[in-house]
C-alpha positions in Angstrom: -31.3 18.1 55.4 -34.6 19.8 56.2 -37.7 17.7 56.6 -41.0 19.3 55.6 -43.1 20.0 58.6 -45.8 17.6 59.7 -49.3 18.8 59.0 -52.8 17.6 59.3 -55.1 17.9 56.4 -58.7 16.7 56.2 -60.0 15.8 52.8 -63.7 14.9 52.5 -64.4 13.6 49.1 -67.4 12.3 47.1 -67.0 9.7 44.4 -66.8 6.0 43.6 -65.8 3.4 46.1 -66.4 -0.1 45.0 -65.6 -2.7 47.7 -66.7 -6.1 46.6 -67.4 -8.4 49.5 -67.8 -12.2 49.0 -69.0 -13.8 52.2 -67.8 -17.4 51.7 -67.3 -20.6 53.6 -64.0 -22.3 54.1 -62.1 -22.3 50.8 -59.3 -24.5 49.4 -58.3 -21.8 46.8 -54.5 -21.6 47.1 -54.6 -17.8 47.1 -55.5 -18.1 50.8 -53.2 -21.0 51.5 -50.7 -19.8 54.1 -48.6 -23.0 53.7 -48.1 -22.1 50.0 -47.1 -18.5 50.9 -44.7 -19.8 53.5 -43.1 -22.0 50.9 -42.8 -19.1 48.5 -41.1 -17.0 51.1 -38.7 -19.8 52.0 -37.5 -19.9 48.4 -35.9 -16.4 49.0 -32.8 -15.7 50.9 -32.7 -13.2 53.7 -30.9 -10.8 51.3 -33.6 -11.2 48.7 -36.3 -10.5 51.2 -34.5 -7.5 52.5 -34.3 -6.2 48.9 -38.1 -6.7 48.5 -38.9 -4.9 51.7 -36.3 -2.1 51.9 -38.7 0.6 50.6 -41.0 0.4 53.6 -44.7 -0.6 54.0 -48.3 0.4 54.0 -50.3 -0.8 57.1 -54.1 -1.0 56.8 -56.6 -1.7 59.5 -60.2 -2.7 58.9 -62.8 -2.3 61.6 -66.5 -3.1 61.3 -69.4 -5.5 62.1 -69.7 -8.8 60.3 -73.0 -9.9 58.8 -73.5 -12.0 62.0 -73.3 -8.8 64.1 -69.9 -9.6 65.5 -67.3 -6.8 65.7 -64.0 -7.4 63.8 -60.7 -5.5 63.6 -57.8 -6.7 61.4 -54.5 -5.0 60.6 -52.3 -6.1 57.7 -48.9 -4.9 56.6 -48.3 -4.7 52.8 -44.5 -4.5 52.6 -43.2 -6.3 49.5 -42.4 -4.7 46.2 -42.4 -6.5 42.9 -38.9 -6.9 41.5 -37.7 -4.3 38.9 -40.8 -2.1 39.3 -39.6 0.6 41.8 -39.3 3.1 39.0 -43.0 2.6 38.2 -44.7 2.0 41.5 -42.5 3.6 44.1 -42.0 7.1 42.9 -42.2 10.8 43.6 -42.8 12.5 40.3 -41.9 16.2 40.5 -43.3 18.7 38.0 -42.9 22.4 38.8 -44.6 22.9 42.2 -46.5 19.6 42.1 -45.4 16.3 43.4 -47.2 13.0 42.7 -46.5 10.0 44.9 -47.2 6.5 43.7 -46.8 3.5 45.9 -47.6 -0.2 45.4 -47.0 -2.9 48.1 -47.8 -6.6 48.2 -49.0 -8.6 51.2 -46.8 -11.6 50.3 -43.7 -12.1 48.1 -45.0 -11.3 44.6 -44.5 -14.2 42.2 -46.6 -15.1 39.1 -50.4 -15.4 39.8 -49.8 -15.6 43.6 -48.5 -12.1 43.8 -51.9 -10.9 45.0 -53.2 -9.3 47.2 -51.7 -5.8 46.9 -52.5 -2.2 47.6 -51.8 1.0 45.5 -51.8 4.5 47.0 -51.3 7.7 45.0 -51.3 11.2 46.2 -50.7 14.6 44.5 -49.6 17.6 46.5 -48.9 21.2 45.5 -46.6 23.7 47.2 -45.5 21.3 49.9 -44.0 23.0 52.9 -45.6 26.4 52.1 -48.7 28.1 53.5 -50.4 27.2 50.2 -49.8 23.5 50.6 -52.6 21.4 49.2 -53.5 17.9 48.3 -55.3 18.0 45.0 -55.9 14.4 44.2 -55.5 10.9 45.5 -56.4 7.3 44.7 -56.5 4.1 46.8 -56.8 0.6 45.5 -56.8 -2.8 47.3 -56.9 -6.0 45.2 -58.2 -9.4 46.2 -57.6 -9.1 50.0 -59.5 -11.6 52.2 -60.6 -10.8 55.7 -60.7 -14.4 57.2 -62.6 -14.9 60.5 -62.4 -17.6 63.2 -65.4 -19.5 61.7 -63.4 -19.8 58.4 -65.7 -17.5 56.5 -64.1 -14.5 54.8 -64.8 -11.3 53.0 -62.8 -10.8 49.8 -62.2 -7.1 49.2 -61.5 -5.5 45.9 -61.9 -1.7 46.0 -60.8 1.6 44.7 -61.4 5.3 45.4 -60.2 8.4 43.9 -60.6 12.2 44.0 -64.1 12.2 42.7 -65.2 9.2 44.8 -68.6 8.4 46.2 -69.8 6.0 48.9 -67.2 7.1 51.5 -67.1 9.8 54.2 -64.4 11.6 56.1 -61.3 10.9 54.1 -58.5 12.4 56.1 -54.7 12.6 56.0 -52.7 13.3 59.1 -49.0 13.7 60.1 -47.8 14.1 56.5 -44.0 14.3 56.2 -41.8 14.1 53.2 -38.0 14.4 53.0 -37.0 15.1 49.4 -33.3 14.3 50.1 -33.9 10.8 51.5 -37.2 10.0 49.8 -38.8 9.2 53.2 -42.5 9.6 53.1 -45.0 9.0 55.9 -48.6 9.8 56.7 -51.7 8.4 58.3 -55.1 8.1 56.5 -58.6 7.2 57.4 -62.0 6.9 55.7 -65.4 5.2 56.2 -67.3 3.0 53.7 -71.0 3.6 54.2 -73.0 0.7 55.4 -75.3 0.8 52.4 -72.3 0.3 50.1 -70.8 -2.8 51.6 -72.2 -6.2 52.2 -72.1 -6.0 56.0 -74.7 -3.3 56.1 -72.6 -1.4 58.7 -70.1 1.4 58.2 -66.6 0.0 57.6 -63.7 2.0 59.0 -60.5 1.8 56.9 -57.4 3.4 58.4 -53.7 3.1 57.7 -50.1 4.2 58.0 -47.8 4.8 55.1 -44.1 4.7 55.9 -42.1 4.2 52.8 -39.1 5.3 50.8 -39.9 6.6 47.3 -37.5 7.4 44.4 -37.6 10.8 42.9 -36.7 9.5 39.4 -38.6 11.8 37.2 -38.0 15.5 37.7 -39.2 18.3 35.4 -36.9 21.3 35.5 
């Protein structure tokens, strides 16, 4: 089996990035209740959890300055899939020379209304593994993720970007690698949210690592 060569591609896009930050005091909302999430996880057997995490993860790191001028850096691993949805949100859809990857991962075990937060990442590539290789479109979405700080304040983040986005700079993809035979897909990504477009007033660095297995379920011949 031949793995497509690793490449480095820089994509600088202009378009719409809407990150909503709510700077809040200590909250009793159960969506941030770690004890609740621990209980949810305990309800699953080791085999069940292995099944929900076997397709790999998306790690995301946030770096920036809080509104109180303190530096922060936080990394999260979104690794859970929602049961019976891999054919919708964990795919490589091949059409002629184009491949569209679609990935969705949850931070905790997804169940009912407590399945949030989650992240979606989509990427379309043309002529992979050839001199004409090109990434023609992407989208990135993170839903109801809270950055919680030591003083029990937090920023709740809802945001999405796409190919025609604005309010970000220097979107880049590095070390892209896809093995069609195994479905193994990995790459690094990075972008900046301009200070004027997030509540901190400072540039926010968002970087991450995608290391997943996708299913090539839909192939056009």
